[in-house]
N, C-alpha and C positions, 0 to 999 in steps of 0.2 A: 548658350545654356547647355548643361550636361543633359544626358539622356534621362536621368532620374528626374531632373527638374522639369524637363519637357513633358514627361509622362504625368507628373503631378499637375502641371497647368492644364493638361488635357482632361484629367479627372475633374478638376475644379470647373472647367467650362461645361463638361457633360452634366455636372451637378447643378448647373444654372446659377453658380455664384457670380456676382457682379464685382469686378475688381475695384470699381469706383465707389461702391457702397461700403457702409460700415460692416465689419465682420461681427459675428455673433459675440456679444460682450457679456453674456449672462454668466454670473458667478455662482458656483454651487453653494447650497445652503451650508451653514456652519455645522449642522447636525450631520449632513451627508459627508462633509469633509472629514469630520471626526471618524466616521465609519471607514472611509477610504484609508485614512492614516493608520487606523487600527489594523486593517486588512493587510497593509503593506509595512507593518512594523519591522520585520526582518530586513527589508530593503532599506528603510530609513536608518535602522540601527547600524548597518554596515557602511552606509554612505556618509553618516554624520561626521565621524572622525576625519574622513578624507576631505569633506567640505570645509571643516575647521582649519585643516592644514593649508587649504587653497586660499582661504580668506585674505591673507596679506597680499598675495599676488593680485586678486580680484580688486582689492581696494586701491592698489597703486596703479592699476591700468584701466580703471573705470569699467570693469566688467561685473556681471553677476552670473552665478551658477545656479541652475535649477534642476530639480529631480521630478520627473513625471512618472506616473504608473503606466501600466500597459494600455490603459484607455485614454492616455493623453492628459490626465488631470495632474496639474502641478501640485505637489505635496510638500516640497521643501525648497527653500531658496536662501542664498547667502551672497554677500558681495557689497559693491559700492552703493551707499545709500542714495547718492545724487542720481546715478543712472537708474537705480531701482525705482525712484520716484517718477522718472520719465517713462519707464517701462510700464508702470501701472496705468498710464493713459491708454494703453492698448491691451490691458489686462494680462500682462506678462507677470503673473503673481500667483500666490497660492489660492487655490479654489477655481482657477480658470481652466478651461478645457481647450487644448491646442491641437485637436485633430484636424485633418484637412477639411472635414465637413464644416467645421466651425471657423477656422482661421486661414483656409486656403493653403497654398504652398508655404511651408515653414519648416524649420529644422526638426522640431519635435514630432509633428504629425507625419512629415514625409519620411523621417527615420523609422517611425513605427511601421509604416507600410513597406518600405524598402528593406527594413531590417539590416541596415548597414550604416556606417558613419556617413554623415553628410554635412556640408556647410552651405547655408543659404545666405547669399550676400545681397544686401540692399535691394536692387531692382528685380532680383529673382523671386522675391516674395510676391505672392499673387495679389494680395490686397494692397492698394496704394498706401494706406495708413501704416503699414508695417515696413515700408521700404527704407525707413531710417535705420533699420536694424541690420546687423550681421550676426548670425547665430550658428554655432557649431554644435552638432549633436551626435551622440554615439549610443546605440541601443545596449541595454544590459540584459544578459541572458542568465538564467539559473544554471547551476552546475549540471542539470539534466537537459539543458537546451531550450527551456521555455523562455519566451520573451517576457521580461518583468517590467521594463520601463525604459527611460531614456535619461542620460546625462546631457544637459544643454549648457553652453557657455555663450552668453549674449552681451552685446555692447552696441554703441552707435557705430554706423558703418565706417566712419572716418577714424575710429579708434581700434579697429579690428587688429587683434594680435596674430602674428603669423603662426604661432604654435597652439592656438586656441583648440583646433580640432584634435591635434595630437594629445593635448592634455585631457580633453573630454574622453578620448579613446582609452587613455591610461587609467582614468578614474573608473570607467565602466568595467574594465578588466579587473581592476583592483577589487571592486565591489563583488564581482563574480568569485574571485579567489577567496575573499573573506567569507562569503557564504559557504564555499566548499569547506574551508577550514572549520567553520562552525558546525558543520553537519557530518562530515566524513569521519569514519573510524581511523583511517590512515590516509595520508596524502603523500604521493611520490612525485618528485620532479624528474621528468625524462630529459635526456640530453637535447639541446637545441638542434633543430635540423641543420644539416651541413649544406646550406644553399647560399648563393651570393646574396649579400646584404642582410643576412640573418643575425649577425653578431649582436645587434642592439635590441633584438626582440626579447620579450619576456619568456619565462620558462614554461614549457608545457606541464601542467599539473593534472594528475589523475587521482581521484578519490576512490578508496576501496572500502567495502564493508567488512564485517567480522569474518566472512567466508572468502575474503580476498577477491570478491567480484567488483568490477568497475561500476560505480554508482554515480560518478560525476566527472566531468571533463571541463577544463577551461577552454577558451577559444583556440589557443595554440595547440592544446592536446587534441581538440576536436578536428583541427586541420590535419594533424599528424596520424590519428587513429580512426577518425570518422565516428559519427554518432552511433553507428552500428555496434561499436565496442561496448556500449552500456550493457551491463548484465553478463558480460563475459569475463574471463580472467586474463590477467597480463601474462604474456609469454615469459617463461623464466629468464630467458636471455635478455628480454627488454627490461624486466624488473631489476636484473643485476646491474644494468648500466645506469639505473636511476638512483636518486638519493632520497631518503626518508626525510620529509619535511615535518610530518606529524605522525605520531603513533600512539593511539589511546588504548591499545590492546592490554589486557591484564596479563602479567607475566606469571603470577601465582594465583592458582584457582583454589578457593576455599571449598573443599569438597568433603562432605561427611558421608555422601552416598558411595557405596561400593560399586564394583564393576557389574554387579547383578542388580536387577530391579528389586527394590525393597517391598515388603508386604504393604498392600493398600487394599483392604478387602472390597472396597466399592468398585475397584477396577480388577476384576478377576479374569484369569486366563493363563494359558501356558504356551500360546502360539509365539514362535520366535520373533516375527515381525511386530506382533503386539507388544511383547516384552521389551523389544528394542525401543519402541516409541515411549513406553512407560519409563524406561531407564533414562532416556533423554529428558523426559519431563521432570523426573526427580533430580537430575543434574542441573536443569535450568532453574529449579527452585532455590538453589543456593547462590545464584548470581542475580544481578538486578537488571538483566537485559530484557527488552520486550520480547514476547513470545507470539508466534503466529501458528495456530493450529489449523492444519488443512485436513479435510476429510468430508466424506458424503454425509448427508443428513442422517441423524440417528446413530452415528458411530460412537457417541459418548464424548464429544469434544468439551462439553461443559464439565463433565466429571474429571477430565484431564486437567482443566483449568483449576478446579477445586483441589485436585491433588497437588498441583504446583504451589498453590496458595497455602494449603494446610501442612505441607512438609517443609516449608521454608521459614525464614525468620519473620515473615509478616503474618504468621498463622493466628496471632492474637488480635489482629486488626480486621476490619470488615472486608467481606467479599461481596462486591456489587456486580450483578450480571445485568447486562443491557442487550436486548434483542434489537439490533439496529434496523432490521427489516420491518418491525412492527410499529415504528414511530414515524408519523408523518413528517415530511420534509419541513413543514412550517414549525414543528415543535421540537425538532432534534436539538437545536441549540439550547432551548430553555430546559430540556430534559437533561442534557449532559452538563451544561454550564450554570444552570439556575437562572432565576430572574428576580428583578426587584418588584415590589408591590405595585400593582397597576401598570405593569410594563406593556400589557396587551389585554384585549377584551377577554374576560373570563379568568384572568390571572388572580391568584390568591392575594388578598389585600396585604398580607405580611410578607409576600414574596416566598421564594423557596430556593434552597440550595440545590445544585445539580448533582448528578451521579459522581462526578469526579471529586467533588468536595465531600460527598457522603462516604466515599471510600477511605478518606483520611490517609493514613499511612499503609493502608492495605492494598487490595487488588481490585481493579475495575476490569471486568470481562466484557469485551465488545464482540458479541456473537453476530454472525452473518454480516461482517464488516463489508463484504463485497456488494451488499445491497444498498449501501449508502449512496445518496445523490452526490454529484460532483461538488455542489455548493457546501453540503455538509462535510465532505471530505476535506475541502479547503479550510473550513473552520477547525476541524479536528487536527489537521496538520499544524496549524498555527499554535494550537494549545500544546501539542507534543513538542514543538520546537521551543516555545517560550516558557513552558512549565508554569503557566498562569492561565486562569480563566477570567473572563469578564462577563458577569451575568447580564442577561438581556435587560436593557433599560438602565444599565449602570455604566459609569465612567471609571470605576475603580476595579483594578485587577487584583486577583487573589491567587496566592501561590498554591500549587497542587503537589502532592507527594506520593500519589498512588502509583503502583506498578501497573503496566498495561499488558493484558493478554488478549489477543484478538483471535477470532476463528472465522472460517468461511468454508462453504462447500463449493465455491466457484474456483476456477483456474485464473488466478489474479494476473499472471503474465499475459494470458490471452485477453483478459478484460482490459489490460493496459494497451495492448495493440489495437483493440477495438475502440479506444478512447473513452471507456466507461469507468476506468479507475486510474488514479494519479500514481505515476511511477515514484514520485518523491515520497508519497504517503506509504506506499508498499515497502520501500526500503527503510522507512522509519519504523514500521511495525515489525519487519522481518529480522529482528535481532537473532532469535533462535527459531528455526522453522522445524515443526514436527508434523509428520504425516501419520494420521490416525487411520489404521487399515479398515477397509469395509469388511463386513462379516463374511462375504463369500470368499475372501482371501485368507481367512483365518482357519487354522487347522484344529482349533479347540472348541468347535461349535457345541459338541455334546457336553463337554466339561462346563462351558459357560451356561448352557441350558440347565444343567443340574444345579449350578450355583444359584441361578435366578429362581428356580423352583423352590429351593429351600428358603429363600427370602420371601417368596409369595406365600408359601404354605405356613410360614411362621413357626418353623421347627418341626412340623408334623412330617413323618416319613412318607415321602412320595417318590416313586421311581418311574423312569421311562422304560417302556417295553422295547425290545429290539426293533419291532416294527415301527414304533413311534420314532426311535432314533433314526431309522432309515428314511422315514418320511421327512424328518427335519433336515437331514443331510441332502435330500433331493431338491430342496427349494433354494432359489437364488437369493432370497432375502434382500430385495431392493430397499426395504425400510430399515435394514441393518438391526442393531441391537434393540432399538425402540420397537420395531415390528416383532422381533422374537419375544420380547417381554410381554407384548399384548397377546400374542398367540398362546404363550405359556400360561398367562393369567386365565384365559378362557379354558384351557385344558385342565388346569387345577380346579376350576369351578365345575366342569363337567364330570370329572372323575369321581366315582363313588366308592372306590377302593384305594388301596395304597399304590396302585399302578396306573400310570398314564398310558393308555393304549393309542394305537394309530388313529382310531376314529375320534379321539379327543383332540387331536392336532388338526384344527380347522383352518385350511388355507383357501377357502372358497374364493374363486376369482383371482387369487394371487398367483397360483401355479399357472393358470391359463395365460394371465397377463405376462408372466415371465417367459412362457414359451413363445408367445407372439412376439415379445420384444427380442428374444434370441433369434426367432425366425427372420425378423427384418434384417438381422446382421448376417447370419449364415445358417443354413440347414444342414446338419450333419448327416452323413450317409448311414444307412442301416448297419453296414459293417462297422463304422466308427462307433455308433451307439452301442452295439453289442459288445465290442471290444472294451469300451469304457465301463459298461455294466459288469463285465466279468472281472476286470481289474479292481473295480471298486468293491465287489463282493469278496474277493480274495483278500483285499486290504482290511476290510471290516471284520473278517473272520480270522485274521492273524495268519492266513495261509492255510487254514483248515479247509480242504477241498469239499469234504462232506457238508460242513456248515455253510460254505459258500454256495453249494448247489441248492441247499434249502432256501437261502435268501433269494436265489434266482428262480426258485420253483421249477427246477429241472433236475433230471437224474444225474448221479455222480459220474456215470460213464459218459453221458452227453457232455458234461463239463470238461472231462478229460479230453474228449475228441475236439471240443472247441479250443481248448488250450493248445492242443497240438496244431490246429489249423492256424491259430494266431501266433504260433511260436512263443507261447508263454511257458517258459521252462522252469522258472524259479518263483513259486507262489509267494515267497517271503520277500521278494525284491521286485516290486512292480513299478518302481519309478515314481514320478511326480504325478499324483492324482489330483 
C-alpha cells in the first residue's frame, strides 16, 4: 500500500471503524441535497459540459464519473447505467457522503484529506463491501486555491482503465480553468516550464483583475509562481512572455466627467485628497463596475455611494442602502434575497422581496461589508457570480440587475489573512477601489465646518470666531465628519448671536480621549510641541508674526526669538503641517 493509503487505514482504525461491518449508508434528504446543489452551482455548471463529453467513454468502458463537494457529498454523476446500478448497492450515488468517517478509505474521502490525486484499488478500500471497486479521484481547487470538491471515476476492479486517474486529473484542472475564465477580467497563459517531461503538461494560467493584480492561478501556475503571488502584479518581463487567453477590459471609456471633480453640494470640500476621491467616484459613476469604498466610520462613505448613483445613468432608479453589520446572521439572506410566504417563523404570509430585487436597475449599497459572517459572504458571492437570487423557501431563481457598491471601515486584506473575509468575494467587490480620507488628514476642515453650519442654520448668517476655528483645528476628530456635524449642531444651538465662539465648541471628553490615545502611541517632547504650535500659528496667520504671536498668547519679540532658536526663517513656507 502507498503511504497515503496506510495513513488512511490508520485513521479509520483510530476512529473505531470495523472493516467487516457495513459502512454508513445514510442518504441525505432531498431538501438538503437541493441546498447543497444550489450552493455548488458554479462547480456543477463548469463540470457539466466536461461530464457530458466524457459520457461516451464511460459508457463504453463500464465506468461512472462522480462530482463531490468539499464535504464529500456526491452532487452529480454520469456514466454506464449497468455499473451505476451496482454502485448504488454501496450508495455510490447522488446524496451519499463519502468522507472517510462514513466510508473508510476511498478515493473521494481520502483525496479530500490528502488534497492530491489518488487511486484506491479493490483491496485498498477499508470496508470489505467496497472492495469490488477501483476508484480514481482528483481534488478540484478554486482559482484562489480553495478546495471545492473531487472528480471521481469508478468501476469494478476488473474493468479498471489505466488512464482513469489521468482523466480525472485533467477534468479537475479543466474545471478550475473554466472557473477562472468565468471570473477573471483577464487571463494570461505563461510559457510551460522548461523541465524534463513537461512537454505534455497543460498551460500555467494566471487571472488578473482590472488593476492587473493576480487574483487566480491554476495548478500549473501555482507550482510556477506559488500561492503567495495572489494579490501581486506580474513582472513585466513575465507578462511579455505570456499570451492573452481572455481580455474583458473596456478599450473605450464613456466619460462625461472632466479631469476635475464636478460640483456635488452634498460632498463639500477643497482638500486635494478629498477631491481626488470625489473625482474617482464621479468617474466610476459612468462605468458599471462594482465599487468598494474604504474609510473610517463617519467619513461619508454613504454620501459617496449616493453621488456615484445620482451622477450616473442609474440615477432614475432606486438607491437601496443595507447596513450589513446591523442584520443578524439568521436574517441576512431573507433581507438581501427575500423570502416566500411562511418560509420561517414570523415570516410575512405573502412573502417579501429582498433588497437586491428592490433595487431593480438601480444601486444596492452594502455598508460595513467587512462585518458579514463567512456564511453570509458565501451566499453573497454566489449571487454576485450568478446574477440571480433565490428567495428563502423558494426553488425559483430570479435575475437581478442592480449595481453593487460596498463600503467598509475594516482593512479587508488583513481580514482575509486572518480568515475572516473571503478573498474571492473581496476581488469580486473591488472593481474600483476608492479611499475616503479621514477628517484629520483633510486640509479643508474650516471650509467644511462653515458649509455644515450654513446647512444646520438654514441660511441664517452664522460665523466661526478665530478662537473657535483654532479649537476645531486642535481636535483629532476620531468620529470624522459625523462627529464634526454633531459638535457644530450643538454650537449653533448654544450661540445666541451671529458668531460661534470657542466656548460653543464643546468637545468634553473627546479631547482628553484623543490625547490619551495619542499618548499610548507616542508622547511628543516639549520642544516638538512648541515647534509645532509656532508653525501652526504662522500658517493660520498667513505668515503675519504679530497675529501669530497673539494666537500663541506671547509677545512678538518672544516669537521672533523662538523662530531664531528653531531656525524658522521663512514664515510663509512652513512645510507640511
